[in-house]
C-alpha positions, 0 to 999 in steps of 0.5 A: 329681759328686754322692755316691752315694746310700746304699742304704736301711736294711733294716727290722727284724723289729719294724718288719715286725711293727708294719706287719703288726700282729702280734707280733715272734714271729709275724714271726720264725716266719713268715719261718722258714716255721714250721707253727704260723703259718697259711699265709695269715699266713706268705704275707702277712708274707713279701710284706710283708717282700719289699716292705720290702726285708728280708733275713735274716742267715743267719749270725746266725740260725744262730748264734742258733739254736745258742745257743737250742738249747744253752739249750733242751736238753742233748743235741745235735740228732740227724741220721739217717744212713740206710743200706740195705745187707745188714747194719747195718754194711755201709756201713762197707765202702763208701768213699763212705758212710764219707767222707760220714759223716765229713764230715757228722759233723765239720760237724754237730758244729760246728753243735751237731748229732750224726749217728747211723746208722740202718739201713733194712734190706736195700735199704730193706725196713725203711724203714717201721719205721725212719721210725716210730722216727725220728718217735718220737724227734723226729728230723726231719733225715736224710741218705740214703747210697747203697745197695749196690743201685740199685733201692729198692722201699720208700719213706720217710715223705717228708711228715714228714721233712727229707732230703738225698740223698748221691749219686744215692740214691732217684734217682726222687725230687726230693731236695736232693742233694750229690754228686761231679761224676762227669762232671768226675772222668772228664774230669779222669782222662782229661786227666791221663793225656793230660798224663802221655803216654798216648795210648790211654786206655780205660774199663772200667765195670760197667753197674750203676755206670755207671747209678747215676751217671746215666752221668756217668762215661761222658759225661765220658770220651767228652767228654774223648776227643772233645777229645783228639788221641789214639786214640779207643777204645770204652769197655767196659761190663761186666755181672755175667754177663760172663766174663774172655774179653770183657775179654780180647777188648776189650784185644786189640782196643783195646790201651790204654796206660792204663785208667780204672776204678771201684774195685778190680774192673777193676784186679784183673781186669786183673792176673788176666788177666796184665797188669802195672800199670803195666808193660803199662798204667797204671791210674787209679781214679775213686775212690782211697778205695775202694782205700784201704778195701781196703788197696791204697795208692799208686793213681793217680786221683781223690779224690772229696772225699767228706768235703766232700760230707757236710759240704755235705749237712749245710749243706743240711739245716741250712737246711731244718731252720731253715725247717722244710721237711718233705717233698720240695722243689718246687725241689731243689738239686743241689750237685756237689763237684769231686774232685782228682787224686792221683798214685800208682804205677799211672800213672807219667809217660811224658814224657822226663825234663827 
């Protein structure tokens, strides 16, 4: 048997430059899609590089970029962390934003960057002024944290920015995004409760929260329910105008032995109606960190892996910055991060011991 023929050696940047009859620097900038090189030249060099089998070593490129950055400037590259709550500090009271920020901060630090919060005003009302300030400070890259309200009538200066959305913020725009896999989170919560011996598992969701995640929690719950041999309960989708009587009527009608919900509100509603948790029914949270932020500990449910989502968003942003991909992307990347189950005191096992 003849030996396998080794693959051809990829060309270097200098070989591509010699073939293209341009400088080595022109090739390097063209392959990074730098606007200082005419688009026609960039396209010609990219085609030539593809034909010759050139493959960029992204790890080496990122390392060299950090080395050049440290030599070029004493201060690290600043990445904006854009928020739009009622006050500049409101994001610190939301588990998602806190987790995203911490994960992004740590990953950015390792890449020689620094994350800095910027307030877009209530629901984004100061977006134009904040964008002008970011441009004046030469801050190109930003992460956009979810707003407390789901509708943002104000626009960012998309054409001059490089942005990654955290969760479903500005859902009407085709942004690169990093988010929790909400569908899998609800599915996993149902699956784990079933494994603990619960057979009448209900879902309580606020309509605004339901729509903010593109109905993924509801979809995951219904999918898990369809796969289960337990009793199929109708989910309860609540509205801000609902009274406790509607929740009470749902509880009497469905008689759940466990409830899945997001945040402390459903949990506190059940207790306010006189139900003991876990005495009368178990409770599994779709974001246990929201409870921790409200000083409630030992809640069973899903840890959304929020810091990893923030770190992943920085990785996406770093690639965009390296290639200078300003504006909204033609083919957005949607990175979904898996959460994990956390055992707590609100959903003990119903399985017989031993």
